[in-house]
N, C-alpha and C positions, 0 to 999 in steps of 0.2 A: 405626266400628261393629264390633262382634265378628264372628266366623263364625257364631256361632248368630244374630245380628241379620240377616245376610245370608240365611242359611236361611230364616228365618222368613219375611222379606220378600219372597223368592222365591216361596213356596209360596202366601203370601197374594195376591199378584200374578198368578199364574199361574191360581189358583180363579176370580178375577174374569174373566181372559182365556177361559176354558173356558167359564164360564157365560154369558159376553157372547155366543159364538157357538153356545150353544144355542138361542137365541131364533129362532124360524121359525114358518111356519105350516104347515109338513109335519114328520114325525119326521126327527131327525137322527141319524144314523151316525157311526161312527168307522172308518177304516182302521187295523186293529191289525196291525202288522208283528211284535210281540212284544218290541220293543226298550223301551228306556226311556221315549222320547219319546211314543210313541203309547200306551203303556202308562198313562203316568201321566194322559193325557187321560182314558182309560178309569176310572183308580180315581177321579179327581176328580168325574166325572159319576157314578159309582156313590155316591159320598160323600154327594153332594148328592141322592141318592134316584132317580136317574134310569136305575138298571141294569135293572129290571123288562121296561122296553120299549126298550132300548136295543140295536140291531143294530151288530154288529161283523164285519169282513170281512179276512181273510187269503188272500194269495196264492201259490202255489208252482209250481215249473217241474221238469222233468226234471233230475236229476243229470247231471252229465258228469264221470266217472271219480270220485276222491275228493271232487269239490266239490259241495257240498248245494245243491239248488235250493229249498229251503224252509226255514222256519224253525218251522214249524209247533208243534213242541213246546214253543216260549215262547208264542206266540199261544195256544194251548189252556190254556197253565196261566193265564193272565191271564184268559182268557174264564169259565174254571170258578171261578175265585176272585172273581169281580163277578157271576156268574150272569147274562151276557149272551146275547142271541140271536144266537149265532156262526154264520159261515157260512165254511168253507174253500173255496177256489177252486183247484183243482188245474188245470194248463195244459201238455199233453204239447206235444211238439216240432213236431208238425205244425200245430197251432194257434197257435202262437207264431209259425211261420214265415210262416203265411197272413196274420196282422195284421201284419207289418212294412209293406206296403204302405199301408195305413190309418194306421197311426201315424205314417208318415213325411209322408203328405199332411195330418194333424193339425197339423204343426209350423209355426208362424208363421215359425221359421228354423231353421238347421241346430241338432238336438241331439242329440250323442254319447253321452250316457249312456246306459249298459245297461238302465236301469230305465223308459226312456221307454215302451218297449212292455210292460212289466209293468203301469204304471199305465194303459195304453190297455186292456189286457184286464181289468184289476181294475175299471176306471169301467165297462166294457161290462156287468159282472155286477152291480156294485152299483147300477148306475142301473135297475136291474129291481125294486129293492126300497126305494131311498130316493133322494130328490133332492138332499140336503144331506149332507156329511159333514164332519167333523172331521180333519185330519191334523197328525202330529209334525214336518212339516218347518221348519226354521229353527232348532231347538236347538241343533246342531253349530254352527251358526255363531255366534250369540250367548252360548252358554256355553263355547266353545273344546272342543268335542268331537273334533276332527279329529287325526291322528297328527303333522301337521306343525307344530301350535303348539308342542309342549314345548320343541324345538330353538331355537325364536325367543326363549324365555327366556334363552337362555345366549349370544347371539350379538352380535359387534360389526360383522358385516356382514348387516345386516338383509335388503337386496335380494338379496344372494348366496344367502342361507340360504333366503328364501322362495322363489326361483326354483329353488333345487336339490330343496325337498320337494315343490314344489307344480307347476311347469310340466312338462307332458306331453311336451315335446321343448324341448330349448336349442335356441340359435340356429343352431349347426352343423347339427344333425339337421334343421331347418327347410329350410336351404341344399338338403340333399341332398333333401328330400321335393319343394319347390315349384319351380316353372320359374322361372329366374333374374329374370324381371321381374316377380315378386311380391317380390322380396328385396332390398329398398331400405335395410332397417334391422333392428335387433332391436325389433321393435316391443313385444313381451310385456314385456322387462326394462325399456325405457324408459318403459312406462304404469305400472309398479309404482314406479320410481324418481320419478316425477313425483308420484303418489300419496302416498307416505312422505314427500316434501320437504314437501307442503303439511300433514302431520301435525305436523311442527315437531320439536323435539327430545324426542320421547317414546320410550319402549322400544319395540325391534322388534315384539314381541308385541301391543301396542296398535294399531299401525300395521295388522298383519295383520289383526287382529280387526274394524278398522273397514273395511278394504279388501274382505274377504270379507262383513260385514254390507251394506254401501252398495253394493257392485258384483257380486260373484260369487253370492251369493244371490238377487238380485232378478234377474240375466240367466242363472241356470242352473235352480235346483231349484223355486224359485217360479213361473216361467214355464212350465218342463217341466210341472208337475204340472197347472197351469192349462189348458194346452192339452190336454193328456191327458184329464182328467176333462170339461171342456165339448165334447168332441168328441161325447160321451153324454148332453150337457144335464145333467152332475152339477155341482153346486157345492162345492168344495172350501174349507173354512175353516181357517185356519191361525192357532191361539191363540199360539205362541209368536212370531208376529209383531205381537201387540197393541202398539201404540206405547207405551204404560206398561212393559209387561214389559222389551221392548228398551230403553229407557231405564234401567230399573234395572240391566238386566245391563251396560250399557256404563259403568256407574260402579263396579261391583264390581273390586275388584283381581284383576289377571290371572292371580296365583297360585292365588286361589281357584277360577278356572274351568279352568285345564289341569292342575292337580295330581293325581297319581294316575292317569294315562291320560286324563284330560280331564273336562269337566263334572263335577268334584267338588262345586260346590255345589249343582247341580241334584239329584246323587244323593242328598246331605245331606237336600236337601228333600223328596225322594221317599220317604225311609226311612218318614216318617210314615205313608204310604198304601201302599205297594208291597212285596212279599215280596224279601228280599234276592237269592234266585236270579235275579230279573228285574234288579235295580239292578248287581249285581257280575258279571253274564254278560259273556265277551267280546263287544267290540262287533262286531255284523253290518252287512251292507249288505242291499239289496234284490238277492236274487241272480238273475240271469238267465244261469247257467253258459254257455249255448249260443251267446251272443253275445260273450262272453270268451274260450272256447276254441272256434274256428269249424272245424266239420266237418260231413262229410256235405252235405245239402242246404242248410245255412246257409252253408257255404262255398261251394257253386254258386250261391248268392243273390247273395254278394258278389263273385265272379269275372265272373258275367253282367253285372254294374253296371259293373265296372272295365273291362272289355273290350268294352262297347258303344260304338256309333260316338259318341254324344255325349261321352261322356268320353276317347276319344282325339282326338276333334276338338278339344276344351275346352283340352288341353295343361294343366290346373291343376297336377297332379302330374308330377312327371319319372318316366318310365316304368321307368327301371332300379328306382326307389325303391318303386313298387308290384310290381313283380316281384318284389322282394327280400321283400315282404310277403306275398304270395302264396304264395312258397316254403316259408316258416316262419311259417303263420298264428299256431299257439300260442306261439312263440318271442318276440315282439315286443311286450312289454307295458309301460305306460307305468310311472312310479314309483308311481302310484296303483293299479297292477295291472288297468289297462283295457287292450282289444285296439286296437292301433294300426291294425290292417286295418280293424277294424269303425268306427274314427273317418274314416278315408279313405272308404271305401265309404258311409258315411250322408251325409256332406257332397255326395258325386257323386250318390248315390241322391236327396237332396232337392233339388237343381238339375235332375236330369231329371225328377222329379215334378212340378215346379213350372215347368216349360217354361222354365228359365233358360241 
């Protein structure tokens, strides 16, 4: 197949996936971040004639320093372009802070991603308007949208390169973080080695995409969105995980996915229905700056959790490591620019919340 063949096949398959998830006895909305993935969902629903009664929802948080807390300029552009009934939801710091215990209580397992509380608050508001929404989850995994994929196109050390660009902490830092009784092996690297070995003699990028689709996607973003939406009785549907679309994407040559910064073939398919300023914009994330740069009451919240008697009695984390993070809460970020302190605090908060 040529690039044009793949492009057309992706667009046709995704149209079917979106239409399948529109069928419901109640109105179906869209969680519209303004990024490529959710915008493409809106565009295809509008093309099919559903924009007049289509409700879209975007959320934004307080900025921290020069880190923006919303992407409303993009979601507004898409909503105007397709004439949706659009709702902006702005969350101030006080409300985000007060929502943290509820979000943690709704987690079926610890979920350290900053956007969990964002989805929790977004779902609370969206559930007042609709009971079913479509979401753009899954596109980065099946179409190669993350920044750690391009280096895997060029490496002879698949496991080492995947660990370098993806692991939040290497084994040496895990030994600094956890009590010695929990450190019997390099679990993360061993897991990746076993998974890649099962894939056989294939390029590193194909093993990485398979791992992220079959393991990481299921255990992290899908589970997180499902927990946070269902906490408010909201059903989130994910057209990018339509099995026929996933099977199609798995057959596309990796270069057509990770080329030019990622999701190349999906972007080419989207050009038929989306304006270039949405397709070619810098990649964004669901921003919750106050959980990345912990300050003020958010830092107090974290400190209270880690200084509580259950945390000290549990001795899961080495105290010198916890104190190091508390002393420099904004300076210790993972390779994917997430807060190490928030990750530690979230795990301990989840254990305390669930009485473990």
